[in-house]
C-alpha positions in Angstrom: -25.3 9.5 -4.8 -23.5 12.6 -3.6 -23.1 15.6 -5.7 -19.5 16.7 -6.7 -18.5 20.2 -6.7 -16.0 21.2 -9.4 -12.7 22.7 -8.2 -11.8 26.4 -8.8 -9.1 26.4 -11.3 -8.2 29.9 -10.5 -7.7 29.3 -6.7 -4.2 30.3 -5.3 -1.8 27.1 -5.5 0.9 26.0 -3.2 3.7 24.5 -5.1 6.9 22.7 -3.9 9.9 23.8 -5.2 11.1 20.8 -7.6 14.7 20.0 -7.3 15.9 18.0 -10.4 19.3 15.9 -10.9 19.6 17.0 -14.7 21.3 20.1 -14.4 24.7 21.5 -15.2 26.3 20.5 -11.9 25.6 16.7 -12.7 26.8 17.2 -16.3 30.1 18.8 -14.7 30.5 15.7 -12.2 29.7 13.2 -15.1 32.4 14.8 -17.2 35.0 15.0 -14.5 34.4 11.1 -13.7 34.2 10.2 -17.6 37.0 12.1 -19.2 36.0 10.6 -22.6 32.8 12.4 -22.6 34.1 15.8 -22.3 32.2 17.3 -25.5 28.8 16.1 -24.2 26.2 18.9 -24.1 23.4 19.1 -21.8 20.6 18.5 -24.5 22.1 15.3 -25.4 23.0 14.3 -21.6 19.1 14.9 -20.9 18.1 13.0 -24.1 20.2 10.0 -23.1 18.8 9.8 -19.3 15.2 10.3 -20.4 15.7 7.5 -23.2 17.2 5.2 -20.7 14.3 5.9 -18.2 11.7 5.4 -20.5 13.0 2.1 -21.8 13.3 0.9 -18.0 9.5 2.0 -17.5 8.4 0.2 -20.5 10.1 -3.0 -19.6 8.6 -2.9 -16.1 5.3 -2.7 -17.8 6.2 -5.6 -20.4 7.6 -7.7 -18.1 6.0 -9.9 -15.1 9.0 -9.9 -12.9 9.8 -6.2 -13.1 13.2 -4.7 -13.3 16.1 -4.6 -11.1 17.4 -1.0 -10.8 21.0 -0.3 -11.7 23.6 0.5 -9.2 21.7 -1.8 -6.8 19.2 0.8 -6.1 16.1 -1.8 -5.7 13.5 -3.6 -7.5 10.6 -2.1 -9.5 7.5 -4.3 -10.7 3.8 -3.9 -11.2 1.3 -5.8 -9.1 -2.4 -6.5 -9.3 -4.4 -5.6 -6.1 -8.1 -5.8 -4.9 -9.9 -2.7 -5.1 -10.1 -1.1 -1.6 -13.4 -2.1 0.4 -13.5 1.4 2.3 -11.9 3.6 -0.1 -14.1 4.7 -3.3 -12.0 5.3 -6.4 -13.8 8.3 -8.1 -13.7 8.9 -11.7 -13.2 13.0 -11.5 -13.6 13.5 -15.2 -17.0 11.6 -15.6 -18.1 12.8 -12.2 -17.5 16.6 -13.3 -19.4 15.9 -16.5 -22.4 14.4 -14.7 -22.4 16.5 -11.3 -22.7 13.3 -9.3 -19.9 10.9 -7.9 -19.1 7.9 -10.2 -16.6 5.3 -9.1 -14.5 3.3 -11.1 -15.5 -0.4 -10.9 -12.4 -1.6 -13.0 -14.8 -4.4 -14.8 -12.3 -5.1 -17.7 -9.8 -6.2 -15.1 -12.0 -8.1 -12.9 -12.0 -5.2 -10.2 -8.4 -5.3 -9.7 -6.0 -2.4 -9.6 -2.6 -1.9 -11.0 0.2 -0.6 -8.3 3.8 0.1 -9.1 5.9 -1.2 -6.4 9.4 -0.4 -5.4 11.2 -2.2 -2.9 15.0 -2.4 -1.7 14.4 -5.2 0.5 16.9 -7.8 -1.0 20.3 -8.5 0.6 22.1 -7.0 -2.4 20.2 -3.8 -2.0 21.8 -3.0 1.4 22.9 0.6 1.2 23.0 3.5 3.6 19.8 4.7 4.8 17.8 2.6 2.4 14.7 2.8 4.3 14.4 6.4 3.6 14.2 6.1 -0.1 11.2 5.9 -2.2 10.2 5.8 -5.9 7.7 8.4 -7.2 6.6 7.6 -10.9 6.5 10.2 -13.5 3.1 11.0 -15.0 3.7 9.3 -18.2 4.8 6.2 -16.3 1.5 6.3 -14.5 -0.5 7.0 -17.3 1.1 4.3 -19.5 0.5 1.9 -16.8 -3.2 2.6 -16.6 -3.6 2.4 -20.1 -1.9 -0.9 -20.6 -3.0 -2.8 -17.3 -6.7 -3.5 -18.5 -5.1 -5.3 -21.6 -2.3 -7.4 -19.5 -3.8 -7.4 -16.0 -3.4 -11.1 -15.8 0.5 -11.4 -16.3 1.2 -9.4 -13.0 1.8 -10.8 -9.8 -1.1 -10.7 -7.7 -0.7 -9.1 -4.2 -3.2 -9.3 -1.2 -3.9 -6.2 0.7 -2.5 -7.5 3.8 0.7 -8.9 2.3 4.0 -7.1 2.4 6.0 -6.9 -0.5 9.2 -8.1 1.3 7.5 -11.3 2.0 7.8 -12.2 -1.8 11.4 -11.8 -1.6 12.0 -13.8 1.8 11.9 -17.0 0.2 14.6 -15.9 -2.5 16.6 -14.6 0.4 16.9 -17.5 2.5 19.7 -19.8 1.8 19.0 -21.9 -1.5 20.1 -25.5 -1.9 23.1 -24.4 -4.1 24.8 -21.8 -1.6 24.2 -24.8 1.3 25.9 -27.1 -1.1 28.9 -24.9 -1.8 29.3 -24.1 1.8 29.4 -27.8 2.7 32.0 -28.3 0.1 34.2 -25.6 1.5 34.0 -26.7 4.9 34.7 -30.5 4.0 38.4 -30.4 4.7 38.3 -27.8 7.3 39.8 -28.6 10.8 39.4 -25.4 13.3 42.2 -26.9 15.4 44.8 -27.2 12.5 47.1 -24.0 12.4 49.3 -25.1 9.8 
């Protein structure tokens, strides 16, 4: 076992400047686009957005299949993964209390980990520069997943370490029988040499 050194809480920090979208400029654009909400104030606007987002991530936690994000931004779901073999998951709180590295074994979830997956791989999610997009969960979402996962770990999709998330969607993206049937019905009376 290795000893652990407590971090210096008074050391200088490098913090990146945070850029949020819930500001007065966004509210002005929203009011310009939706004239019926001209009396909407900033506090109510923020409350609506935060409440919607909270309901969205609670749905991701409670539903096995996840959630399709609005405006075709992608798909969000929770998957079960095996614990990494090489990397050790260190329980920093207990390690600092005991002075030694303590690893998390996840015994209540059969050594499985929860991961929040975001993908915009599906054909209906094709938008400009979609491969540059990423999803970063807020702290409340991550902590709630950590609390709820040991209770519900069997309900989530199991993903192997070597498996790509896009492979889960390839079966759904390939032409289903319904589309093939519709295409054959549309082309039934088609004659490429008839110009009338």
